[in-house]
N, C-alpha and C positions, 0 to 999 in steps of 0.2 A: 692430472689428478688420477688417482688409482681407485678403481672399484674392486672390492673384494668382499668375500663373505665374512672372513674372520682372520684375526692375527693369532688365533689359538692353534695348538698342535692338532694336526689332522684336518684342518679346515681346507676348503678348496684354494687353489693357487690364486694369488692376486693377479689382476689384469692391469697392465700398464696403460697409460693414456694413449700411447701410439697404437698399441694392439687393439684397444677398444675402438679408436677412430676407424681403423682399417676394417674392423668387423661390422661397422655400422654403415658402410658405404651402401647407398640405395635404400636404407631403412629410415623410417621416421621415428627414431628413438632419441636422437639428439635434437633439442629444441631451444629456441631463444627464450621461451617462457613456458610455464607449466601448462598453460591452456593450449599450447600447440603440440602437445604430445599426441601420439597416434591413438585414436579411439579404439577401445576394445569391447564396447558394450553399446547396446541400443540407447542407453541413458546418457550418452556422451555426445556433445555437439560435434559437428565436423571439424577436423583438425585444419590448422593453417600450415602452410609450408614452412619448414624450419628456415629461419633467416640468418642463423649464425652457427659457427662450429663449436659453440659452448657445449660441454658434455654434461649429461645428466648424471648426478651422483648416485641416483637410484633408478631402477626400472623394474617393470613387472617380471620379465623373464631373466634379466641380467643380474639380478641381485639375489643372493642366497641369504636367508635369515635363519638365525637360531631362535627357537621358540619353545615356550613352556606352556603346557596345557593340562597339568595334572591337579589343578585346584589347590596348589600350594602357593604361599607367599614367597616370592623370590628374595625378598629382603629379610625374611625370618623375623627375628627379634631385634634386628639392628635398629638403633635409635634413628638412623637416617633411612627412612623407608624408600628413598630414591637410590639407594646404593646400587640396586640392580641395573640402573641406567648409566652407570659410570664405565669408563674404559677399563678400569682395573678389575671389574667384577669378573669372576670365573664362571663362565656359562658352558664349560666343556661337556657337561652332562646333558645339555639341552638337545632337542631334536633339531634337524636342519631341513629346510624346504624352500621352495620358490613360490611366489605369489601367482595367481590369487589363492588366498587361504579361505576356507569356509566350510560350512555344513548346513544342510537343511534337514531337520529331524534326523540327524546322524548320517545323512547320505551326501555324496558329492554333487548331487543334481537337485534341481528344483528351486534354487535360490531366486531365479528370475531370468527372463530372456536377456541374453547379453552379459550374464554374470557367471562365467565358468569358474569351476573350482579345480585348481591344479594340485594343491595340497589339502587333503581332507583333515580338518581339525576334529579332535575327539570332543564332541559337543557336550557329552554328559559325564557327570561324576561317575566313576566306575561302579557298576552294580545298581545304578539308579536311572531314572529318566529326568533327573534334575540337571539343569544347565550348569556348566562351569561358569562362575561369574566373570572371570577375567582371564584373558590370554595375553602372554607377554612375548615381545619380539625384539631382537637385537641384530644389528649388522654394523660393520665397520667401514669407514671411508678414510683413506689416507690422502692428505693434501699437502702441497708444498706452499711456501710463502708466496711464490709466484702465482699459484692457483688463486690465492685469496687477495692478491694485490689488485686494488681498484674495483673489487666486487663488493657492493654494499649489502647485498642480501641474496638469498636463494628462495625460489618459489616452488612449491611442490603441489602435485595433484594426488589425491587420496580418495579411495572408495572404501566406505566403512559401514558397519552395522553392528552395534547400535551407537556406541560412543568411542572416540579414539583420543588419546592424549599422546602427543609426540614430544620426545626429549632428545636433546643433543648434549652429550658429555655431562649428563647428570642434571641438566637444567630443562625445565618445561619450556617449550617454544610454541606449542599450539594445543588448544583444548577444543575439540569439535563435538558438539552435541551436549555440552554441559556449560551453558552460558553463565549460570549462577554459581558455578564451582561447588556443586553439591557432592562431588566425588572427593572423599577424604581418605580413602583406604585403597590399598592395592587390590585386595579381594573384596569386591562390592558390586552389587547389582545397581545399575542406573541407566536411564535413557528412555527414549520414546519408542514404543513398539512400531516397527516399520514394515511395510509390505515389500520394499526392495531396498537395497543398499543406497547410501547417499554418496554422490560424487561432489567433492569439495576441493578447495585449495587451501594452502597454508603458507605462511611466510616465515623464514628463519633469518634473523639478522646474521650477517657474516661474522660478527665477533663472537657468535656462539661456537664457531669452529676455531681450530688452531692448527698451525703447521705440524704435521705428523699424523698420528692415528686419532681418529674421532669415532665415537660410537653414537649411532642413531637408534633410538628405542621407541617402541610403540606399546602402549597398554590399550587393549581392546576389551570393552565392557559389554556384557549382556544386560538388557533392560530388566529381565525378570527370570526367575528359575524355570519358567515355562516358555521362554522365548523359542520361536520355531527355527531361527536361523542365526548365523554368525558369519561375518565376512570382512576381509581386509585385502586391499591391493594398493600399495604405494607405487604409483605409476611413474613418477618423475620427481626430481629435485634439481633444479637448474639455476644458474646465476641469473639474477635480474638486475638491470641497471636503472630501474625506475620506470614503472608502468602505471599509467592511470587507466582505470577500467570502470565499467558499470556506471557511466555518467547518466544521470537521470534529471530531466528538466521538470520540476514540480510546480504546482500552483503556488502563487504567492498570497499574501494577506489580502490583496485586492488586484485589480486589473493592471495597476502600475508596477507590480512586482512579480518576480519569478524566483522561486527557490531552486537550488541545484544541489544534488548530492553526488558524490563519487568516492571511489576507493583508490588508494595508491599503495603500491607494494612496498614503498619505502616510508619510514616515519618522517615527520617534520611538518612544518606549517604549510598551509596552502591558501589559495585565493581563487576567486573567479574574476576574470577580466572581460569586459564587454564594451562594444562600440557599435555605432551605426554601421550597418553593412555597407561596404563600398560597392559602387557600380562596377559592373564588368568583373574582371579577374584580378583587380587590384588587391594588394596585400593589406591586411589590417595593420595600422600603426599601433602596436600593443603598448609602446612606451607612453602614448597619450590616452590609452583606454581608461575607462572607469574601473575601479577595483573594489572588492569587498573581501575581507579576510574570512576564513572558514573557522568553524568550530568542529570538534570531533575528538577522536581518540582511537585506541586500538580496537580493531574489529574482531568479530568472533572467529575469523579465519586467519588471524595473525597479521593482516594488512592494517592499514589506517583508513578510517572513514572520515569524510569531510562533508559539512553542510555550510552553504553560504547563500546570500540573498542579493539579487540584482534589484535595484530600486530606481525610481524616477523614470520608468519606461513611458514612452509616449505612444499614442494610438497611431495605427496605420504606419508603423515603423518596423523595419527589419533590423535585428541586432545579431551580430556575430559575437560569440563568446568562446572562451576556453577556460579550463580549470587545471590547477596543479601548482607547480612552482619550479624554479630552476633546479632546486635540490631533488625534488621528487619526480620531475618530468612533467610535461604538459600534455593535455589531451589534444586530439585533433579539433580544430575549430568547428563549431556548429552554428547554424543560423536559424532563428525563429522570427515569426511575424506577430506583432501584438494585436492586429485586427482592430475592430471598432471598440470604442469605449462608450458607445451609445446604448440606449435602452432596448434595442432590437439586435439580437445575436442568437447563436446556437452553440450547443456543445454536444458531445457524444457520450453515451452511457453504455457500459458493457458489464456483463456478469462474469463469472469465474473463468479467467483464462487458464489458471491452474496448470502451469507447465509441469509435465511429469505425471499427471493423473491417469493418462492412458497406459502408463508403463514404458513409454518411449518419449523421453523429454525432447530429444532432437526433433522428432516428428511434430510434437506439440508446438515447439518453438517455431518450426517452419509454418505451421498452419496459423499461428498467432501473427507472424509477420505478414502472411498473405492477407489475413483479415484486416490488419491495419492498413495495408496498401489499398485494399478495396474501400475501406471506410473513408480514408483521407482523400482518395481520388474522387469519390462521389461528393464529399463535403469539404472542399478545399478551404473554405472560410470558417471552419469550425473553430471556436475559441479555445476549448480545452477538452480533455478526455477525463471522464470520471469512471473509476473502477470500483465495483462493490465488494472487492476482496477476493482472497484466495488467488493471488497472482502466481503463486507456486504451489506445488503439492506437498513438498517436504521443506519445512521451515529452515533447516540447516544446510540446504543444498546450494552452494554457490553456483554450481553449474545451471540449476534451474533459474536462479536470479539472472544469470548472464543470458539465458535464453529469453526471459521476459523482457530484459532491457536491451537486447541486441538490435531490434529494428531502429532505423534512424529516426522514426517519429518520436521515440522516447527521449530524444535529445532535441527535437525540433517542434514539439507540441507540448505545451504545459499539461501536466496530468496530476490528478488527485487519486489517492488510494484509500481503501479501508483495510484493516487487518482482519483477514478471515481466520477461521479455525485452523486452517493449514499454514497460515503465516505466523501464528502467534507464539510458537514454541521456541523461537530463536530470536536473539537480539539482532540478527541480520535484517529483520524487517525495519526496525527503528534506524538502523545504520544505512540502509539503502535508500530511504526516502526522507525528505525534509519537508514535513508538513507545517503550515503556519499556525500561529495562535494555539500552540499545543498545550493542553492542560497536563499538569503533573499528577493531579488527583481530581477525577479519575484518569488513569493512564490512557493515552492515545486518543482522548477526545480532542477535537480541534474544530476551528471554524474559519471560513473565509467569505469574502464578498466578491462578486464579479459583476460589474455594472449594476443592474437592478435586481440581482439575486443574492440572497443570503443563504449560505449552505452551512449547516451544522452537522458534523460527523461524530458519531459516538462509537465506542468499542463494545460491540455486542458480545464479545467473548467474556466480558465481565458481566455476569447475569444473575448474581445473587441478589436477594432483596436489598441488601445494604448497598451493593454496587449500582443497582437500578436507581436507588434514591440519589446517588451521586450524579448519575447521568441526568436525572430530572433537574437537579439543582443547576448543573451546567447549562442545560437547555434553557431553563427559565432565565438565567442570568444573561445569556447571549441574545436570546430573542427579545427580552425586555429592553436591553440596551440598544440593539441594532435593528430589530425587526421593522420598526416604523420608518426606517430610512430606505427600505427596499420594497419593491412591488411584490416580490415573491419570496417565500421562505421554504427551503427544501431541507430535508433531513436525510442523511445516508448512513447506513451501517450494513453489516454483512448478513446477519441472520434474518431472512424474510419473515415478517409476522403474518403475512397473508399470501400463501402460495398454494399451489396445487400438488406439491410433492409431499413425501412422508415426513420431512423435517417439521412441517407445520404442527405435527403431533408431539414434538419433543418437549420435554418438561421445561427446558430453559426458554424455548420459543413461546410456549404458552404463558409462562411467567412474565416475560417481557411484553407480550401482546396485551395482557390484562392490565399491566401497570403503566405502560407508556402510551398506548393508543389514546386514552382519555387526556393525557398531557398534550399530545400533538393537537388534538381537537381544541383544547382550551387555549393553546398558544397561537392558534391560527395558522398552523403549518399547512401548506398547500399540497406538497408532493413528497412521498417517501420512496427512495430508491434503494433496493437491496438485492442480494444474491443468495448464495448458499444452496438453493434447491434446484438449480440447473434445469429449470422449466419456466418458460415465459408465462407470467400471470399478471393480469390487470384486475384489481379489485373494483367492486362498487365503491362509490363514495361512502366513507365510513364516518359515522358520528360516534366517536369513541370506539367501542368494539361492535357497534350495531351497524350492519350494512343498510344503506338506503337504496333499495332495489328500484329501478325505474319501471314504469308500466310496460314498456316495450323491451324486447330482448336487446342486450348490448350488441353493438356492431362496429365494424371498422368505420372510423370517421365520426364517432360520437362526439358531441359538443356538450359538455357538462357545465352547469352554472351552480357551483357549490355555495352553500351557506358558509358563514364564517367558521363554523365548527366542523366542517366536512373535509375529509382528507382522502386523497387518492394514493394508493400503494401500487408500485410496479416492481415486479421481480424479474431480473435478467436471466437469460439462459447462458450457456457456455459461449464465450467469445472465440475460443480456439477449437472447440469440438473435442476436447480431451475427455469429457465425461458428461453424460446426460442422466437425468432421473425421469422415471415414468409417472403417469397419472395416478393419483392416490384417492380417487373418488371425489365427486363434485363437492366443493365447500360452499357454505352459505354466503361467503364474502366474495366469491369469484364472479366477475363480469365476463372476462374472456381469458382463455389460456390456449397454448399450442405447444406441442412437442413433436417436431419432425426429425429430431436428432440430427440437426444441422446447425452450425454456428449462426448467431444472430446478434444484432446490436440495435440501439435506439438513438435517434437524432432528436434532440430536445430544442425546439424553437421558442424563443422568448420575445414577447412584446409587452408593453405596459398593461395590456388588457387580456392577453392570452398566453397560455403555456401549452404547447402542443408536443406530444410524445409520439413519434412515428417509429415503429419497430420493423426492421427489415430482416429478411432472410439474406445472409451475407452473400451467398453464392449467386443468387438470382436477382437480387434487388426487389423481390416480391414484398409488398407491404403486408406484413402479418397482422398488424394492428395499428390503429391511430386513434388517439383520444386528445381532445382539447379541453383544458380548463379555461373557462371564460369568466371574467369578472362581471358581476351583476352591474347593470347600468347605475351610475352613481348620481345622476342628476346634475344640475348646473352648479357652477362654482360661484359662491358668494365670497368675495375677497375680504370683506370686513363685516363682522357680525359682533355687535356690542350690546350690553345691557347694563344700565347704570341706575343706581338709586339716587333720587333727588328729593329735596324738600321745597315746598311752595306753600306759603301762608300757613306753616305749621303742619301741613299734610305731606304724606309720603307719596312719591310717584316712581314708576319704573319706566325709563326711556329705552326703547329698543330701536336699533338701526341696523340695516343690512344693505350692503352695496353689491350690485350686480357685476361680477367679473367676467361674464360672457360677452361675446360680440353681438348678441341678439337679445331682444327683450325677454325677461323672465318674470313668471308669476311668483310672488313672495307672500308667505303667510307668517305673521308674527303672533305666536301663541304664548300667553302668560297665565298665571293663576288669577290674574285680575282682568282678563279680557283677551280677545283675539281680533286681529285685523287682517284682512286679505287685500293685497295690492296687486292689481293686474298690470302686466306689460311694463315692468320697471325697465327703463332703457339701460343700455350698456353704460357702465360707469356711474349710474344714478342710484339713489338709495330709497328704500322704503323705511318710513319712520313713524313711530307712534309713542306718545307718552301716556302710560296707563295709570289712572289714579288708584291708589291702594285703599282709599277711604278710611285711613287710620293715620295716627301720628308716627307710626314706625312700620318697618317692613322686615320680616325675618329673611334669612338667607333662603334663596329659592333658585329654581332653574327655569329658564324660558327656552322654547323650541322655535327655531326659525326654519321654515321649509321653503326651498327653492324648487320650482317646477318648470320643466322645459319639455315640450312635445310629449307630455304625459308621464315623464320620468321625474321622480322627486328625490331630493336629498335633504336630510335633516341635519341641522346644526344645533347642538345644545350649548347654552351659554349660562354660566352662573351669575346670580344677582347678589351683590354684597348686601348684608344687613345694614339698616340705617334707622336711627331714631331722631325725629325732628324735635327741636326745642320748642 
């Protein structure tokens, strides 16, 4: 395959395949996949060794591009506005240059650490300080039939700011940064303002190319007339024979399920296969494994995303699984353990990992992996991982998603995520994670149960009054239907309502705090876990928006016994150390806070009667805080409590019976509108009984209260009395 800048007169000489191969000896420019190209910036994960002699069709320094930067539409008035992307288009008047292309306020420096500029783009419309909306790039690649034979697709790596659309021979093959396809014109402002360029991948089906000359084109868009920078670097475009990547083991609808998400570079159906893990080093018999087909479709980076569910999992069992297909390739097998399905277990809670927030995604990913190693080594029996959102810093960066999902724990420990404000601007969030019981309206709200805990997750990015009302409806429906089946009800979302950092003053946070806090109290929510503010904060117990401050100062090890309408809120700090926020002045809701600018995490221990949140400084295992929610003593169990209306000699009576379900004697009080009786020391399995005369020929519907008392602790049972009229 030949790499060359152009087939036009005066263009640089074409390079033959043999000459290219010779020139690349000792250089990491030829790669088996796009992700193995040599890194050229701090935002790029470490490269892997090239595993094959497949040649990259494009490269940073080896490809010369023709480009247009003069604020004109290259298609002019042509009815086909993509005509400029075709091989026949005459671009002889365009400028030529090599990547990286860019500018920062008109200069070739300052784009960011690790983002050099080789060719300076004319950022502004001549005579103004208004940005050129779109820059256009073209280059040619000549292929033979042999080059294309047996190659199903090509995968590329691209760095861009703000939006890039890639074309091959006049057809669009990838649209990066415009998930909703809002770009409709060649000259148009669109995109999200970015602090640094985005590193991403894209996939081109092989049938987009043909034997002979092919034209690869890129349209690079500015987000606004006042954007500070522009950047483009197409680092590689290499053959791919089927790669499965970004495998994520997600939480299932309950403890007997696990969802799994993955990307494949080739289109086609996929499935997850799983089987009990074999002892020793034995191979899994995949032919007899259980299978579940995936759902999915084209991903935002041109690959194919897949979601599938493993069901029927049994407790204390290890399962080995793989995802993919014979056509798209298979992932390496991974193994996870289901742990206990009992009512005592623990899980891990983390705040914003936000890979890339420091400006160096590779370093953030390394610190995130190290934090996960520490957490799982200390808590090997943890059931799952719960993230409060902002897994990545830039929603459209496939490189940052790869960094977040790279640790083996993301394939070996079920995890649940929230969509943070840094996740929400791209469909890559929905494609990389497969959350259970997902609502379509409102978007991204979902719920799951795990043993004795019900978790309801809401999308706090949707924070208008109308959207908050939708969240409320979702919460009420889920908690009403499932809350009584669980000992604890938790709510998770990204934007903390009660934190010590400045986001607590944001308009959207204030609006959600005032609207949702009373709903949480009304529904009996026990604990709310959130992030966004990058500072550890534990609230007082909250009755709606009112803090219930204790008489003594809050301390590590507090044991709280909340009333039914009192809720505890915990805000996580950064799990990777990529970004921290400072103290914003003491808030009336704050019990404890800490900001040592070091990563931290929380271990949540669950029993039927207690919920303990222990927060650790990751590096030292120092306990930053610990708080326990303890159920108020419930009193004895009365296994049968009845109240019946009866007639005797034309008069109405109410008969009340209560049977002791404890193993020891219980004192029982039967209280009705018609009289009360106390029965002491009712033996185990025996009943307290009384028939109360109404002293009338009829009885209206009423309620009687039966109270069981054991060792000074009482429990009330309310029983309805049916109406009755005696003849």
